[in-house]
C-alpha positions in Angstrom: 69.9 89.0 74.5 67.0 90.0 72.3 66.2 86.4 71.6 66.2 85.6 75.3 63.9 88.5 76.0 61.5 87.3 73.3 61.5 83.8 74.8 61.0 85.2 78.3 58.0 87.3 77.2 56.5 84.3 75.3 56.8 82.1 78.4 55.2 84.8 80.5 52.3 85.2 78.1 51.8 81.4 77.9 51.8 81.1 81.7 49.2 83.8 81.9 47.1 81.7 79.5 47.4 78.7 81.8 50.2 76.8 80.1 53.0 75.2 82.1 56.1 73.4 81.0 56.3 69.8 81.9 58.9 70.5 84.5 56.5 72.8 86.3 53.9 70.1 86.8 53.0 69.7 90.4 52.1 66.7 92.5 49.8 67.0 95.5 51.9 64.7 97.7 55.6 64.1 98.2 54.9 60.4 98.2 51.6 58.5 97.5 51.0 55.7 100.0 48.0 53.7 98.8 45.8 50.7 98.8 43.8 49.4 95.9 40.6 47.6 95.0 38.4 47.2 91.9 34.7 47.3 91.2 33.7 43.9 90.0 36.2 42.2 92.2 34.9 43.8 95.4 31.6 45.6 95.0 29.1 42.8 94.7 25.6 43.6 93.2 27.1 43.0 89.8 25.1 44.2 86.9 25.1 42.8 83.4 28.6 42.8 82.0 31.2 40.8 80.1 32.4 39.3 83.4 29.1 38.6 85.1 28.0 36.7 81.9 31.2 34.7 82.0 30.9 33.8 85.6 27.3 32.8 85.1 28.1 30.3 82.3 31.6 29.1 82.9 32.5 25.9 84.7 35.1 25.6 87.3 34.8 29.1 88.8 33.6 30.2 92.2 30.1 31.6 92.4 30.4 35.4 92.5 27.9 35.9 95.3 28.2 39.4 96.6 32.0 39.6 96.4 33.2 41.3 99.6 30.3 43.9 99.4 32.4 47.0 99.0 29.2 48.5 97.6 27.7 48.7 101.1 31.0 48.6 103.1 33.0 51.3 101.4 32.9 53.6 104.3 34.3 50.8 106.5 37.1 49.9 104.1 38.1 53.5 103.5 38.2 54.0 107.3 40.4 50.9 107.6 42.8 52.4 105.0 42.8 55.7 106.8 43.7 53.9 110.0 46.9 52.7 108.4 47.8 56.3 107.4 47.2 55.6 103.7 46.9 58.9 101.7 45.7 57.4 98.4 42.8 55.0 97.7 42.5 53.3 94.3 39.1 52.0 93.1 37.2 51.7 89.9 34.0 53.4 88.6 32.2 50.5 86.9 30.9 51.5 83.5 28.3 48.7 83.7 26.9 50.2 86.8 26.5 53.8 85.6 25.4 53.1 82.0 23.4 49.9 82.1 21.9 50.6 78.6 23.3 52.8 75.8 22.8 56.4 76.7 21.0 55.6 79.9 22.9 57.1 82.9 21.8 55.8 86.3 21.7 58.8 88.7 21.6 56.5 91.8 24.8 54.7 90.7 26.6 58.0 90.0 25.5 59.2 93.4 27.0 56.0 94.9 30.4 56.8 93.4 30.1 60.4 94.5 29.8 59.2 98.0 32.8 56.9 97.7 34.9 59.8 96.6 33.4 62.0 99.3 34.5 59.5 102.0 38.0 59.2 100.4 38.5 62.9 100.4 37.0 63.3 103.9 39.7 60.8 105.1 42.4 63.1 103.7 43.1 60.7 100.8 43.6 61.2 97.1 41.3 59.2 94.9 43.0 57.1 92.2 40.2 56.2 89.8 40.3 53.4 87.3 37.9 53.7 84.3 38.4 50.2 83.0 39.4 47.3 85.2 38.6 44.6 82.6 34.8 45.0 82.9 32.3 46.7 80.6 28.5 46.7 80.2 26.7 43.8 78.6 25.5 46.0 75.8 29.1 46.8 75.0 29.8 43.0 75.0 27.0 42.6 72.5 28.7 44.9 70.1 32.0 43.2 70.4 33.7 45.1 73.2 36.9 46.8 72.2 37.2 44.7 69.0 34.5 47.1 67.7 35.9 50.6 67.0 32.5 52.0 68.0 33.3 51.1 71.6 36.1 53.8 71.6 33.5 56.5 71.2 31.3 54.9 73.9 34.2 54.7 76.3 35.2 58.3 75.8 31.6 59.4 76.4 31.6 57.3 79.6 34.8 59.1 80.7 33.3 62.5 79.8 30.5 61.8 82.3 32.8 60.6 85.1 35.9 62.8 85.0 34.2 66.2 85.7 32.7 64.9 88.9 36.1 64.3 90.5 38.7 67.0 90.0 42.3 66.7 91.2 42.3 62.9 91.0 44.8 60.4 89.7 43.3 58.5 86.8 44.0 55.1 85.3 42.3 54.6 81.9 42.9 50.8 81.4 44.1 48.5 84.0 46.9 46.3 82.7 45.9 46.4 79.1 48.0 43.3 78.1 46.5 41.3 80.9 43.1 42.7 79.9 43.7 41.3 76.4 44.7 37.9 77.8 41.5 37.8 79.9 39.3 38.8 77.0 40.8 35.9 75.0 40.2 33.6 78.0 36.5 34.5 78.4 35.9 34.4 74.6 35.2 38.1 74.2 38.0 38.4 71.7 39.3 35.9 69.2 42.9 35.8 68.0 42.0 37.3 64.6 40.7 40.4 66.4 43.8 41.1 68.4 45.2 43.8 66.2 41.9 45.7 66.0 41.4 45.4 69.8 44.9 46.7 70.4 44.5 49.7 68.1 41.1 50.5 69.7 42.4 50.4 73.3 45.4 52.6 72.3 43.0 55.1 70.6 40.6 55.0 73.6 43.4 55.8 76.0 44.8 58.6 73.9 41.5 60.3 73.4 40.6 59.8 77.1 43.9 61.3 78.2 43.2 64.4 76.1 39.7 64.6 77.4 40.8 64.4 81.0 43.3 67.2 80.6 40.8 69.4 78.9 38.3 68.9 81.7 40.9 69.1 84.5 44.4 70.3 83.7 45.5 69.4 87.2 44.7 65.7 86.8 47.4 63.0 86.4 46.7 60.1 84.0 48.3 56.7 83.3 47.5 53.2 82.2 49.2 50.9 84.6 51.3 48.2 83.0 51.7 44.7 84.4 55.4 43.8 84.7 56.0 40.4 83.0 59.5 39.5 84.3 61.8 39.0 81.4 59.2 40.0 78.7 58.3 43.6 79.1 60.5 44.7 76.3 58.0 42.8 74.1 54.8 43.4 76.0 55.3 47.2 76.1 55.2 47.3 72.3 51.4 46.4 72.6 50.2 49.5 74.4 52.7 51.4 76.5 55.0 52.4 73.7 52.0 53.6 71.8 50.8 55.9 74.6 54.1 57.0 76.1 53.4 60.6 75.1 50.0 60.5 76.7 50.8 59.5 80.3 51.8 61.7 83.2 53.5 58.9 85.0 54.3 55.3 84.5 52.1 53.1 86.6 53.5 49.6 87.0 52.2 46.4 88.7 54.9 44.1 90.1 54.2 40.7 91.7 56.6 38.0 90.5 60.2 37.5 89.5 62.2 35.0 87.5 65.8 33.9 88.1 68.1 31.1 87.4 67.1 29.5 90.7 63.4 30.5 90.6 61.1 29.5 87.8 58.0 29.2 90.0 56.3 32.0 88.1 55.1 29.2 85.9 52.5 28.5 88.6 50.8 31.8 87.8 49.7 30.3 84.4 47.7 27.6 86.2 46.3 30.0 88.8 48.2 28.6 91.7 49.5 32.1 92.6 50.4 31.1 96.1 53.0 28.7 94.8 55.0 31.4 93.1 58.2 32.3 95.1 58.3 36.0 95.3 61.4 38.1 94.4 60.9 41.5 96.1 64.2 42.8 94.7 62.6 42.6 91.3 60.6 45.7 92.1 63.9 47.6 92.0 64.7 46.0 88.6 61.2 46.8 87.3 61.6 50.5 88.4 65.0 50.7 86.9 63.8 49.2 83.6 61.0 51.8 83.2 63.3 54.6 84.4 65.6 53.7 81.5 62.8 53.1 78.9 60.8 56.3 79.7 63.4 58.6 81.4 61.3 61.7 81.6 58.3 60.1 83.4 57.9 59.6 87.2 57.1 56.0 88.3 54.3 54.8 90.5 53.9 51.2 91.8 50.1 51.0 91.3 49.9 47.3 92.5 52.2 45.1 94.5 51.2 42.3 96.9 51.5 38.7 98.0 48.9 35.9 97.7 48.1 33.1 100.1 46.1 30.0 99.6 42.8 30.7 101.2 44.5 32.6 104.0 46.7 29.8 105.1 50.4 30.4 105.8 52.5 30.1 102.6 54.3 26.9 102.0 57.6 28.8 101.6 57.2 30.3 105.0 57.4 33.9 103.7 54.7 35.9 105.5 52.9 38.9 104.0 54.3 41.3 106.5 57.9 40.3 105.6 57.2 40.6 101.9 55.8 44.0 102.4 58.8 45.3 104.3 61.2 43.7 101.8 59.4 45.2 98.9 59.4 48.7 100.4 63.1 48.3 101.2 63.8 47.9 97.5 61.6 50.9 96.6 63.7 52.9 99.0 66.9 51.7 97.4 65.6 52.7 94.0 64.7 56.1 95.2 68.1 56.5 96.8 69.7 55.6 93.5 67.9 58.5 91.8 64.9 56.7 90.3 61.9 59.0 90.4 59.4 56.8 92.2 56.5 58.8 93.5 54.0 56.2 94.9 53.2 52.7 96.1 49.9 51.0 96.3 49.4 47.7 98.1 47.0 45.3 96.4 44.7 44.9 98.0 42.8 46.5 101.0 40.7 43.3 101.4 40.6 39.9 99.8 38.4 39.9 96.7 37.2 38.0 93.7 40.3 37.1 91.7 38.7 36.6 88.3 36.9 33.4 89.0 38.2 32.4 92.4 38.2 33.5 96.0 41.1 31.2 96.8 44.0 33.6 96.2 44.0 36.0 99.2 45.9 39.3 98.6 44.2 41.4 101.3 45.7 43.3 104.1 42.3 42.5 105.6 41.2 39.0 104.9 37.6 38.1 104.2 36.1 34.7 103.7 33.7 35.4 101.0 32.5 31.8 100.5 31.8 30.7 104.1 31.3 33.9 106.2 27.9 35.5 105.5 29.0 38.5 107.6 32.0 39.2 105.4 33.9 40.3 108.4 37.2 42.1 107.7 40.0 40.5 109.8 43.3 42.3 110.0 46.4 40.4 108.9 49.8 40.9 110.5 50.7 43.2 107.6 48.3 45.9 108.8 50.4 47.2 111.7 53.5 46.8 109.5 52.1 48.9 106.7 51.0 51.5 109.3 54.5 51.6 110.7 56.1 51.8 107.3 53.9 54.7 106.2 54.5 56.6 109.5 58.3 56.3 109.1 58.6 56.8 105.4 59.8 53.2 104.8 61.9 50.7 106.7 64.8 52.0 108.9 68.4 52.2 108.0 70.0 48.9 108.9 66.9 46.9 108.0 67.9 43.3 107.3 66.0 41.6 104.4 64.0 38.5 105.4 64.5 37.2 101.8 67.6 38.1 100.0 68.0 38.5 96.3 67.7 35.6 93.9 70.7 34.2 92.0 71.0 36.0 88.6 67.6 37.7 88.4 66.0 37.7 85.0 63.4 40.3 85.8 65.1 42.7 83.4 67.5 40.5 81.4 70.3 40.9 81.4 70.7 44.0 83.4 69.1 42.6 86.6 71.7 39.7 86.5 74.8 41.6 85.4 74.1 44.7 87.5 72.0 43.6 90.5 70.9 46.2 93.0 73.1 46.5 96.1 71.2 45.5 99.3 73.8 47.2 101.4 73.4 50.7 99.9 71.7 53.7 101.4 67.9 53.9 101.8 65.8 56.9 100.8 63.0 58.3 103.1 59.8 58.1 101.1 57.9 60.8 103.0 
């Protein structure tokens, strides 16, 4: 009894000092319904950066132009999201915009992001802010990017300037770090001999930034969203996620494509023909179950999920965006009903954008013809009213019939997804 009393007093004292056990951590929403975008891909007005340099010199890429001009249309895009009932808006603060030269902080650019967040909050939405969506300033590129340990200190300093401006936010330090590494290799920013240094620096940058964010704002929630490579995450998670598992408040995952005995079309992703990949919406359940088992004490958030078309044309497989959206949400509900702690879902993306060298893959709920329409008009796809209805009703209704059923022997999470596939006839959870 004395021991229990001492423990009780200790807990009370710690609570008075502001400490909370992990189980007491609170989330501002019962479920986060979101849309996503990213700075370089959507803003336009691109400053000097690793990616603006690559686009200016590489052959075989679409000219960047002004992307979809989120920079001047953010109020419109945020209003479009609010019109669907979205309560979370993901975007990135571009390091290259706010610190164009070492130690030089652009007050006008900081004010621009302040106004973006002001509009998000005024619409009743939670900002999810990405600090690194594959792009960094040209001066950082000149010093070797994240293959130079000095960049870790520079990145943490950047974070220290941004985080205090936006309390009570959801934070993503690095977007898809394994994919980030792949893109860095593609554009020549990293060579194979530098991979181990790059990996160690990104891990160190995340860990220091996580601690920084929690010192500045104990209410913040932080992750580094992981791309789900169907069949391979047991290996890819070794690169970063396993190294930061004690420095994330939730697992952010991006799920797009599956693999099965009767579907190997994911190979088209390697050539950039994303619209030729046959989707496997049931794989989102397998991905959630995989991470629930790998990191059992962390809630899960689908930070990105979506479907590409070829320049806005109907998909050759006849599977429309609105059907893929409903089917995917169905499997999220099944995961929740089975006890998997999934707390949010973001659709990628609110509008079409610059998909790392090409405007051809169209992921947007609102489609924009960036190459031929000078007005950059946002046109609603059929998925817009569907997402609005899904959010309003907390998912698809009981009795919903899948447009595309499960694949034969899914290998999204081998061998579990094949030997113990999710039951499409089970109960559905209400997502709030």
